[in-house]
C-alpha positions in Angstrom: 7.7 43.8 -11.1 9.3 40.4 -12.0 8.7 37.4 -9.7 11.3 34.8 -8.8 10.6 31.2 -9.9 10.1 30.2 -6.3 7.3 32.7 -5.6 3.7 32.4 -6.7 3.0 34.0 -10.1 0.3 36.6 -10.5 -2.1 33.8 -11.3 -1.4 32.2 -8.0 0.5 29.2 -9.3 3.7 28.2 -7.6 6.9 28.1 -9.6 8.5 24.8 -10.6 11.5 25.0 -8.1 9.0 25.1 -5.2 7.1 22.1 -6.5 10.4 20.2 -7.0 11.4 21.0 -3.5 8.2 19.7 -2.0 8.4 16.6 -4.3 11.9 15.9 -2.9 10.8 16.4 0.7 7.9 14.1 0.2 10.1 11.4 -1.4 12.5 11.7 1.5 9.7 11.2 3.9 8.5 8.2 1.9 12.0 6.6 2.2 12.1 7.3 5.9 8.7 5.7 6.3 9.9 2.7 4.5 12.9 2.3 6.8 10.6 2.9 9.8 8.2 0.2 8.6 11.1 -2.3 8.3 12.4 -1.4 11.7 8.9 -1.8 13.2 8.5 -5.2 11.5 11.8 -6.3 12.9 11.0 -5.0 16.3 7.7 -6.9 16.3 9.4 -10.0 15.0 12.0 -10.1 17.7 9.3 -9.5 20.3 6.9 -12.2 18.9 7.0 -15.9 19.3 8.6 -18.3 21.8 12.2 -19.1 21.9 15.3 -17.4 20.6 15.2 -19.2 17.2 11.7 -18.0 16.5 12.5 -14.4 17.6 15.5 -14.3 15.2 13.6 -15.9 12.4 10.7 -13.5 12.7 12.8 -10.5 13.5 15.0 -11.0 10.5 12.7 -12.9 8.2 9.7 -10.6 8.2 11.6 -7.4 7.3 13.6 -9.4 4.7 10.4 -10.6 3.1 9.1 -7.1 3.0 12.3 -5.9 1.3 12.1 -8.6 -1.3 8.4 -8.0 -2.1 8.9 -4.2 -2.2 11.9 -4.6 -4.5 10.1 -6.8 -6.9 6.8 -4.9 -7.1 6.8 -1.4 -5.5 10.3 0.1 -5.9 10.8 2.7 -8.6 12.9 0.3 -10.5 11.0 -2.8 -9.6 11.5 -5.9 -11.7 7.8 -6.4 -12.2 5.9 -3.2 -11.8 2.1 -4.0 -11.6 -0.5 -1.3 -12.4 -1.1 1.4 -9.7 -3.6 -0.7 -7.6 -1.0 -3.5 -7.3 1.8 -1.1 -6.3 -0.6 0.5 -3.7 -1.5 -2.9 -2.4 2.2 -3.8 -1.8 2.8 -0.4 -0.2 -0.3 -0.9 2.1 1.0 -4.4 3.1 4.5 -3.2 3.9 3.9 0.2 5.3 0.6 -0.8 6.9 2.3 -3.9 8.3 4.9 -1.6 9.9 2.1 0.4 11.6 0.4 -2.8 12.7 3.7 -4.1 14.0 4.1 -0.9 16.0 0.6 -1.5 17.5 1.6 -5.0 18.2 4.6 -4.0 20.3 2.3 -1.8 22.5 2.4 1.6 20.9 -1.1 2.2 19.5 -0.9 6.0 19.3 2.4 5.9 17.4 0.9 3.2 15.1 -2.1 5.4 14.3 0.2 8.4 13.7 2.4 6.4 11.4 -0.6 5.1 9.5 -1.9 8.6 9.0 1.4 9.9 7.8 1.8 7.0 5.4 -1.7 7.6 3.9 -1.0 11.4 3.5 2.5 10.8 2.1 1.2 8.3 -0.4 -1.6 10.5 -1.5 0.7 13.5 -2.0 3.2 11.3 -3.9 0.5 10.2 -6.3 -0.6 13.9 -6.8 3.0 14.9 -7.6 3.2 12.1 -10.2 0.2 13.3 -12.1 0.8 16.1 -14.7 -1.0 19.3 -13.8 -4.1 20.0 -15.8 -3.8 22.7 -18.4 -6.3 25.6 -18.5 -8.4 23.9 -21.3 -8.8 20.6 -19.5 -11.6 19.8 -17.1 -14.2 22.0 -18.9 -17.4 20.5 -20.0 -17.6 19.8 -23.7 -19.8 21.9 -25.9 -20.1 24.7 -23.5 
């Protein structure tokens, strides 16, 4: 009986369209987390400091700085793309900063939830970016 590309094969492997679907869903979640981090940074910035000028400076400046740093180093088409540890450091600073900002405005449970989702999303994204191992890989040599 033939199987559809979306269903698991007899070997238990999931077809390519299902993997692409989950990759797309995870990338959408990553984008939404990036927007949420910027919103949280702005929220914290407008709530922090004394005086209207400082509120506006932090509320606009911190998210703008995050956008510039992300665009230069972590975006898919970044001008200067560092090795993976550098990209992850930028992502940790921006996305972790968003979670910290959420904590800073008085929402610790939401901040922890956001941080957990960011870590899982990033880990899954890195797994999707690695090519799957073939049946011959991963075996001990000479055995």
